[in-house]
C-alpha positions as a printed Julia matrix, in Angstrom:
322×3 Matrix{Float64}:
  35.65  -19.87   33.45
  34.53  -22.74   31.23
  32.18  -21.98   28.39
  28.55  -23.06   28.82
  26.37  -24.97   26.37
  22.61  -24.59   26.7
  20.62  -27.55   25.38
  17.08  -26.54   24.43
  14.53  -29.32   23.99
  10.8   -28.58   23.56
   8.39  -31.39   24.33
   4.69  -32.15   24.17
   3.28  -35.29   25.81
   6.62  -37.15   25.85
   6.25  -38.88   29.24
   7.05  -42.3    27.76
  10.41  -41.2    26.38
  11.35  -38.88   29.28
  13.68  -41.29   31.09
  15.49  -42.32   27.91
  15.94  -38.72   26.8
  17.31  -37.67   30.19
  19.8   -40.52   29.88
  20.87  -39.15   26.49
  21.28  -35.67   28.0
  23.45  -37.07   30.81
  25.71  -38.85   28.33
  25.86  -35.73   26.17
  26.8   -33.59   29.17
  29.63  -35.96   30.13
  30.94  -36.11   26.55
  30.82  -32.32   26.1
  32.72  -31.82   29.35
  35.36  -34.39   28.37
  35.88  -33.34   24.73
  35.34  -29.59   24.85
  35.65  -28.66   28.53
  32.22  -27.04   28.51
  29.51  -27.07   31.15
  25.96  -27.97   30.1
  22.66  -26.47   31.17
  19.47  -28.22   30.1
  16.46  -26.06   29.17
  13.34  -28.12   28.5
  10.16  -26.39   27.33
   6.83  -28.02   28.18
   4.5   -26.98   25.36
   1.28  -27.62   27.29
   1.7   -31.36   27.94
  -1.17  -33.16   29.67
   0.44  -36.53   30.4
   2.69  -35.53   33.29
   5.76  -35.14   31.07
   7.18  -32.23   33.06
   6.99  -34.16   36.31
   8.71  -37.18   34.73
  11.51  -35.01   33.39
  11.87  -33.12   36.67
  12.2   -36.35   38.65
  14.93  -37.7    36.35
  17.02  -34.64   35.49
  20.27  -33.87   37.26
  22.87  -31.15   37.12
  21.94  -27.65   35.96
  18.49  -27.62   34.41
  15.16  -25.88   34.18
  11.79  -26.7    32.7
   9.83  -23.81   31.21
   6.16  -24.71   31.38
   3.92  -22.83   28.96
   0.32  -22.03   29.86
  -1.01  -24.08   26.95
   0.09  -25.68   23.68
   1.51  -22.83   21.57
   3.29  -25.05   19.04
   6.88  -26.14   18.65
   7.94  -22.92   16.92
   6.89  -20.85   19.93
   8.38  -23.37   22.36
  11.78  -23.05   20.66
  11.59  -19.28   21.09
  10.75  -19.75   24.77
  13.88  -21.85   25.17
  16.01  -19.26   23.37
  14.59  -16.52   25.6
  15.75  -18.46   28.68
  19.19  -19.32   27.32
  22.35  -17.44   28.24
  25.06  -19.91   27.21
  28.07  -19.31   25.0
  26.6   -21.91   22.63
  23.05  -23.19   22.2
  22.01  -26.63   20.95
  18.38  -27.17   19.88
  17.19  -30.77   19.67
  13.98  -32.8    19.9
  13.08  -34.81   22.98
  11.81  -37.87   21.08
  15.35  -39.3    20.66
  15.4   -38.87   16.89
  18.31  -36.45   17.23
  21.34  -38.51   18.2
  24.17  -37.65   20.56
  26.81  -38.43   17.91
  25.46  -35.82   15.48
  25.09  -33.33   18.34
  28.75  -33.78   19.29
  29.79  -33.51   15.65
  27.98  -30.19   15.25
  29.4   -28.84   18.5
  32.88  -29.9    17.39
  32.47  -28.07   14.09
  31.51  -24.89   15.94
  34.33  -25.19   18.49
  37.06  -25.87   15.94
  36.05  -23.25   13.37
  35.58  -19.75   14.75
  34.52  -18.54   11.32
  31.25  -20.48   11.61
  28.29  -19.16   13.63
  25.71  -21.93   13.09
  25.94  -25.64   12.33
  22.64  -27.25   11.34
  21.67  -30.87   10.69
  20.33  -31.61    7.22
  18.06  -34.63    7.02
  18.98  -37.03    4.2
  15.38  -38.33    4.12
  16.51  -41.73    2.86
  13.32  -43.38    4.03
  10.93  -40.78    2.62
   8.7   -41.76   -0.27
   9.57  -40.51   -3.74
   6.39  -38.43   -3.94
   7.01  -36.75   -0.6
  10.64  -36.04   -1.52
   9.62  -34.41   -4.81
   6.96  -32.31   -3.09
   9.51  -31.17   -0.5
  11.99  -30.29   -3.24
   9.32  -28.32   -5.11
   8.39  -26.49   -1.9
  11.94  -25.33   -1.27
  12.49  -24.3    -4.88
   9.31  -22.24   -4.81
   9.87  -20.57   -1.45
  13.52  -19.77   -2.23
  12.81  -18.16   -5.59
  13.32  -14.39   -5.7
  14.81  -14.36   -2.17
  18.04  -12.81   -0.94
  18.57  -15.87    1.24
  17.93  -19.59    0.83
  16.12  -21.83    3.29
  18.17  -25.07    3.34
  16.26  -28.12    2.17
  15.34  -30.64    4.91
  16.95  -28.59    7.69
  14.88  -28.16   10.85
  15.47  -26.96   14.4
  18.26  -29.48   15.11
  21.27  -27.16   15.2
  23.93  -25.57   17.38
  24.69  -21.85   17.34
  26.78  -19.3    19.13
  25.19  -17.29   21.9
  25.21  -14.12   19.82
  23.08  -15.84   17.17
  20.61  -17.06   19.79
  20.3   -13.55   21.2
  19.73  -12.15   17.71
  16.95  -14.69   17.07
  15.14  -13.69   20.27
  14.8   -10.17   18.88
  12.64  -11.53   16.03
   9.14  -11.64   17.57
   7.05  -12.86   14.62
   3.71  -14.12   15.9
   3.2   -16.57   13.02
   6.54  -18.33   13.26
   8.29  -20.42   10.64
  11.63  -21.25   12.24
  13.2   -22.73    9.11
  12.78  -19.37    7.42
  13.75  -17.3    10.45
  17.01  -19.2    10.93
  17.91  -18.58    7.28
  16.68  -14.96    7.28
  18.86  -14.1    10.29
  21.93  -14.87    8.2
  25.29  -15.51    9.91
  27.81  -18.0     8.6
  26.23  -21.44    8.56
  27.37  -24.97    7.76
  25.37  -28.15    7.16
  25.99  -31.58    8.67
  24.12  -34.45    7.02
  22.34  -37.04    9.16
  19.59  -39.62    9.21
  17.15  -39.32   12.14
  16.86  -42.15   14.63
  13.59  -44.0    15.19
  11.24  -42.53   17.75
  11.64  -44.07   21.2
   7.88  -44.19   21.71
   4.63  -42.72   20.5
   3.94  -41.26   17.08
   4.71  -37.99   15.35
   2.49  -35.05   16.28
   2.61  -33.89   12.65
  -0.27  -35.09   10.49
  -0.48  -34.48    6.74
  -2.87  -31.62    7.38
  -0.4   -30.08    9.86
   2.4   -30.35    7.32
   0.29  -28.67    4.63
  -0.7   -25.9     7.03
   2.94  -25.47    8.1
   4.04  -25.21    4.47
   1.39  -22.56    3.84
   2.69  -20.75    6.93
   6.11  -20.68    5.33
   4.8   -19.26    2.06
   2.73  -16.54    3.69
   5.65  -15.56    5.92
   8.46  -15.59    3.39
   7.19  -15.7    -0.18
   4.87  -13.9    -2.57
   5.12  -16.72   -5.12
   1.58  -18.14   -4.47
   0.03  -14.77   -5.31
   2.12  -14.5    -8.46
   1.23  -18.04   -9.52
  -2.49  -17.37   -9.09
  -2.1   -14.09  -11.01
  -0.33  -15.94  -13.81
  -3.07  -18.58  -13.95
  -5.68  -15.83  -14.05
  -3.85  -14.11  -16.91
  -3.63  -17.38  -18.83
  -7.34  -18.01  -18.27
  -8.16  -14.49  -19.51
  -5.99  -15.03  -22.6
  -7.63  -18.41  -23.25
 -11.07  -16.79  -22.94
 -10.09  -14.05  -25.36
  -8.74  -16.59  -27.86
 -11.91  -18.67  -27.56
 -14.02  -15.56  -28.1
 -12.1   -14.69  -31.28
 -12.55  -18.29  -32.48
 -16.32  -18.15  -31.92
 -16.6   -14.8   -33.67
 -14.57  -16.09  -36.62
 -16.76  -19.2   -36.96
 -19.99  -17.18  -36.83
 -18.88  -14.57  -39.36
 -17.25  -16.86  -41.91
 -18.85  -20.27  -41.47
 -22.2   -19.53  -39.87
 -21.59  -22.01  -37.06
 -23.97  -21.51  -34.16
 -22.42  -20.22  -30.93
 -22.28  -22.99  -28.28
 -24.58  -22.18  -25.42
 -25.08  -23.56  -21.94
 -22.09  -26.0   -21.67
 -19.46  -23.46  -22.72
 -21.02  -20.81  -20.48
 -20.95  -23.13  -17.45
 -17.32  -24.06  -18.08
 -16.34  -20.39  -18.18
 -18.35  -19.56  -15.04
 -16.96  -22.49  -13.04
 -13.36  -21.86  -14.17
 -13.34  -18.14  -13.46
 -15.36  -18.54  -10.27
 -12.93  -21.14   -8.98
  -9.94  -18.94   -9.79
 -11.53  -15.99   -8.01
 -12.33  -18.04   -4.91
  -8.8   -19.47   -4.82
  -7.32  -15.99   -5.11
  -9.6   -14.62   -2.39
  -8.69  -17.5    -0.08
  -4.98  -16.96   -0.68
  -5.28  -13.24   -0.08
  -7.18  -14.07    3.1
  -4.22  -16.15    4.33
  -1.88  -13.19    3.86
  -4.36  -10.83    5.51
  -4.66  -13.2     8.47
  -0.88  -13.18    8.93
  -0.9    -9.38    8.84
  -3.78   -9.26   11.34
  -2.0   -11.66   13.7
   1.12   -9.5    13.67
  -0.82   -6.27   14.18
  -2.55   -7.61   17.32
   0.88   -7.8    18.95
  -0.06  -10.65   21.28
   2.81  -12.45   23.04
   4.22  -15.43   21.15
   3.77  -17.57   24.27
   2.84  -17.28   27.93
   4.86  -18.95   30.69
   2.97  -20.72   33.46
   6.05  -21.28   35.63
   9.66  -22.42   35.5
  10.9   -25.46   37.41
  14.38  -25.35   38.89
  15.32  -28.56   40.61
  12.38  -29.52   42.8
  11.03  -25.98   43.19
   8.79  -23.91   40.95
   9.6   -20.26   40.37
   6.78  -18.06   39.07
   7.79  -15.7    36.29
   6.06  -12.82   34.58
   3.79  -14.09   31.78
   3.83  -12.9    28.24
   7.28  -13.39   26.74
C-alpha cells in the first residue's frame, strides 16, 4: 500500500484565497503522487472563521479531505494541534493557507525526508531578506535569549512550515500544553531535524493577522513557556540597583563626615522611589505572567473544541474537547 501524506493547513478568514490555495493543493497532490508515489489527504482546520471560508474550501476541494471546524477562534497554535490530532498519515506536512508557503519548497522538504531515513523532521527556515534591520536584530536577540541555558535550541526564523514523519506527529499530540508555543514545542520534542532555507511568497490576498502587539505577546508566551531568563534579568537589574544605592549611600556619608556637604533631599529621594518602585512593579508583572501560565495549565481545559468535521459534502459531528 502506498504511503500517505497528510497536509495540515489551518485558516482563519481566508475566503478570498480559498480557490487559489485549493489549486496549489491539487498541484501538490499530483506532484507528490508522481515523484514519491504517495497519496495525499488534506486536513484543513477552520479556526473560527466568520467569512464563509469553510464553505468556500469545501466547495472547491477534491480527493481525500476533511475540514475540522473549531467552535471559535482558539489561535493558530491550537489549530495546528487540532490538525495533528486528526492526522494518521505516514508523513505530515504543515503549511499556511495564505499561499506564502510554496509548492516547490514543500516538495523539496518531502524529498529530503523520503531520501534520508535518518531524518525525522525537515523544517523551512525563513531567510527574512525583506525584514527591516531593527526587526531582524530584535528577532536575533529573542532567539539568543530564549535559547540560553537550554538543552535544546529553537531554530531562528523557523515556524510551522515543516514536514515530519508520522511518529513525530503522534509524539507531538501527546504534548497538551494549554499555552502553546509551537516553535518551542517542535524543538523540545527533539528528533533528528534538518533545515531548508526559503523566502516566503507574497500573500494572495488580505493582510497578516499578526499585529505588533500580537508578536510581542507571542514572544512573551515563548519566554514564559520555555525560559527563566526574564526573571533572572530582572533579578540582576534589581541587584545592580541595590548596589548602586549602597554605593550612593556610602558617597553621601563620606561627603557629610569629611566635607560637611548637605545631604540632597527631595530630588534624590524621588529618583530612588521611582526607580525601585518601577523595578518592583516590573518584577511583579513578570511573575504574574508566569503565574498565569501555571494557572492556565492547572485548569486543564481542552486546548480546543471541535464544532464539527466536514467530509466531502457531509458534516460529521464529533465529541468536543480535544
